[in-house]
C-alpha atoms as one frame of an Amber mdcrd trajectory, in Angstrom:
protein
  61.906-178.949  82.037  63.503-176.439  84.434  67.192-176.617  85.305  68.318
-176.626  88.930  69.589-173.059  88.504  66.098-171.957  87.498  64.644-173.545
  90.621  66.986-171.777  93.065  66.635-168.149  94.092  69.443-165.731  93.258
  70.978-165.585  96.733  71.065-169.378  97.033  72.614-169.765  93.587  75.201
-167.081  94.420  76.077-168.761  97.711  76.545-172.138  96.027  78.688-170.609
  93.274  80.825-168.701  95.780  81.269-171.804  97.912  82.514-173.699  94.862
  84.952-170.887  94.006  86.275-170.879  97.585  86.774-174.639  97.432  88.727
-174.374  94.170  90.934-171.578  95.486  91.593-173.357  98.781  92.318-176.724
  97.188  94.966-175.054  95.059  96.344-172.982  97.940  96.544-175.963 100.297
  98.407-177.991  97.698 100.885-175.173  97.164 101.310-174.590 100.911 102.618
-178.140 101.323 105.612-177.235  99.159 106.305-173.953 100.952 107.214-175.687
 104.214 107.581-174.015 107.560 105.171-171.282 108.532 102.368-172.470 106.274
 100.700-175.030 108.547  97.866-172.757 109.694  97.144-171.657 106.138  97.025
-175.277 105.040  94.722-176.237 107.925  92.319-173.371 107.322  92.205-174.044
 103.575  91.316-177.650 104.317  88.615-176.465 106.731  87.163-174.225 104.026
  87.054-177.033 101.482  85.059-179.174 103.906  82.620-176.570 105.218  82.061
-174.773 101.898  81.364-178.075 100.114  78.873-178.974 102.820  77.298-175.533
 102.716  76.807-175.720  98.935  75.140-179.116  99.226  72.815-177.968 102.025
  71.905-174.818 100.085  71.067-176.867  97.012  68.585-178.956  98.943  67.252
-176.090 101.098  68.149-177.877 104.320  66.713-176.669 107.602  70.328-176.441
 108.845  71.439-174.283 105.954  71.565-171.039 107.963  73.700-172.483 110.733
  76.168-174.059 108.317  76.278-170.885 106.213  77.172-168.809 109.279  79.932
-171.243 110.232  81.166-171.278 106.644  81.370-167.477 106.672  83.447-167.536
 109.871  85.855-170.153 108.514  86.215-168.302 105.200  87.004-165.043 107.005
  89.614-166.732 109.198  91.223-168.334 106.160  91.161-165.062 104.193  92.864
-163.283 107.086  95.544-165.982 107.210  96.091-166.039 103.445  96.299-162.256
 103.356  99.317-162.452 105.653 101.375-164.473 103.160 103.099-163.063 100.083
 102.659-166.203  97.985 100.562-165.740  94.838  98.420-168.779  95.664  97.560
-167.301  99.068  96.757-163.886  97.647  94.543-165.515  94.987  92.507-167.110
  97.770  91.557-163.919  99.573  88.873-162.517  97.243  86.975-165.798  96.665
  87.006-166.382 100.421  85.647-162.911 101.194  82.934-163.309  98.547  81.975
-166.700  99.951  81.795-165.284 103.475  79.584-162.419 102.310  77.126-164.614
 100.419  77.026-167.161 103.251  76.216-164.403 105.735  73.292-163.345 103.559
  72.019-166.945 103.673  72.440-167.277 107.460
Protein backbone atom coordinates (compact mmCIF):
# COMPACT_ATOMS: atom_id res chain seq x y z
CA UNK A 1 0.00 0.00 0.00
CA UNK A 2 1.28 3.49 -0.90
CA UNK A 3 2.09 6.04 1.79
CA UNK A 4 0.62 9.54 1.62
CA UNK A 5 4.06 10.89 0.67
CA UNK A 6 4.10 8.60 -2.35
CA UNK A 7 0.71 9.90 -3.45
CA UNK A 8 1.68 13.59 -3.37
CA UNK A 9 3.80 15.29 -6.01
CA UNK A 10 7.14 16.77 -5.00
CA UNK A 11 6.03 20.41 -4.90
CA UNK A 12 3.00 19.59 -2.75
CA UNK A 13 5.08 17.51 -0.35
CA UNK A 14 7.69 20.29 -0.14
CA UNK A 15 5.02 22.91 0.55
CA UNK A 16 3.49 20.81 3.33
CA UNK A 17 6.90 20.15 4.88
CA UNK A 18 7.87 23.83 4.71
CA UNK A 19 4.55 24.87 6.22
CA UNK A 20 5.16 22.51 9.14
CA UNK A 21 8.68 23.90 9.64
CA UNK A 22 7.32 27.47 9.63
CA UNK A 23 4.71 26.51 12.21
CA UNK A 24 7.35 24.97 14.49
CA UNK A 25 9.64 27.98 14.21
CA UNK A 26 6.82 30.46 14.79
CA UNK A 27 5.34 28.57 17.73
CA UNK A 28 8.73 28.71 19.42
CA UNK A 29 9.34 32.35 18.46
CA UNK A 30 5.91 33.48 19.65
CA UNK A 31 6.41 31.76 22.99
CA UNK A 32 9.78 33.43 23.43
CA UNK A 33 8.44 36.84 22.35
CA UNK A 34 6.01 36.82 25.27
CA UNK A 35 8.96 36.89 27.67
CA UNK A 36 10.80 39.64 25.81
CA UNK A 37 8.12 42.23 26.56
CA UNK A 38 7.80 45.60 24.93
CA UNK A 39 8.48 45.93 21.24
CA UNK A 40 7.68 42.32 20.41
CA UNK A 41 3.91 42.54 19.95
CA UNK A 42 3.98 42.66 16.14
CA UNK A 43 6.40 39.75 15.97
CA UNK A 44 4.15 37.75 18.27
CA UNK A 45 1.04 38.60 16.23
CA UNK A 46 2.64 37.70 12.91
CA UNK A 47 4.03 34.43 14.28
CA UNK A 48 0.55 33.52 15.46
CA UNK A 49 -0.82 34.41 12.01
CA UNK A 50 1.75 32.14 10.39
CA UNK A 51 0.88 29.22 12.64
CA UNK A 52 -2.78 29.51 11.65
CA UNK A 53 -2.39 30.07 7.91
CA UNK A 54 0.50 27.63 7.40
CA UNK A 55 -1.36 24.87 9.26
CA UNK A 56 -4.40 25.50 7.09
CA UNK A 57 -2.31 25.60 3.94
CA UNK A 58 -0.67 22.25 4.75
CA UNK A 59 -4.05 20.63 5.34
CA UNK A 60 -5.51 22.02 2.09
CA UNK A 61 -2.43 20.90 0.14
CA UNK A 62 -2.72 17.40 1.56
CA UNK A 63 -6.26 17.06 0.30
CA UNK A 64 -5.69 18.94 -2.99
CA UNK A 65 -8.40 21.48 -2.20
CA UNK A 66 -9.72 23.73 -4.93
CA UNK A 67 -8.83 26.67 -2.64
CA UNK A 68 -5.25 25.54 -2.20
CA UNK A 69 -3.76 28.17 -4.54
CA UNK A 70 -5.50 31.08 -2.86
CA UNK A 71 -4.52 29.95 0.63
CA UNK A 72 -0.95 29.24 -0.51
CA UNK A 73 -0.62 32.77 -1.89
CA UNK A 74 -1.93 34.26 1.35
CA UNK A 75 0.38 32.00 3.35
CA UNK A 76 3.35 33.23 1.32
CA UNK A 77 2.43 36.86 2.03
CA UNK A 78 2.04 36.26 5.77
CA UNK A 79 5.32 34.31 5.93
CA UNK A 80 7.17 37.12 4.15
CA UNK A 81 5.73 39.75 6.49
CA UNK A 82 6.69 37.67 9.52
CA UNK A 83 10.19 37.00 8.15
CA UNK A 84 10.70 40.73 7.61
CA UNK A 85 9.58 41.43 11.18
CA UNK A 86 11.70 38.67 12.71
CA UNK A 87 14.72 39.80 10.73
CA UNK A 88 14.52 43.16 12.50
CA UNK A 89 15.05 41.62 15.95
CA UNK A 90 18.38 40.45 17.35
CA UNK A 91 16.90 37.62 19.41
CA UNK A 92 18.10 34.14 18.44
CA UNK A 93 14.53 32.81 18.30
CA UNK A 94 13.56 35.54 15.82
CA UNK A 95 16.61 34.97 13.65
CA UNK A 96 15.91 31.21 13.64
CA UNK A 97 12.47 31.93 12.20
CA UNK A 98 13.62 33.82 9.12
CA UNK A 99 14.89 30.96 6.93
CA UNK A 100 11.96 28.56 7.52
CA UNK A 101 9.57 31.43 6.80
CA UNK A 102 11.31 32.36 3.55
CA UNK A 103 11.36 28.71 2.45
CA UNK A 104 7.67 28.36 3.26
CA UNK A 105 6.85 31.52 1.30
CA UNK A 106 8.81 30.27 -1.71
CA UNK A 107 7.19 26.84 -1.80
CA UNK A 108 3.72 28.32 -1.22
CA UNK A 109 4.24 30.71 -4.14
CA UNK A 110 5.07 27.75 -6.36
CA UNK A 111 1.78 26.14 -5.31
CA UNK A 112 -0.29 29.31 -5.88
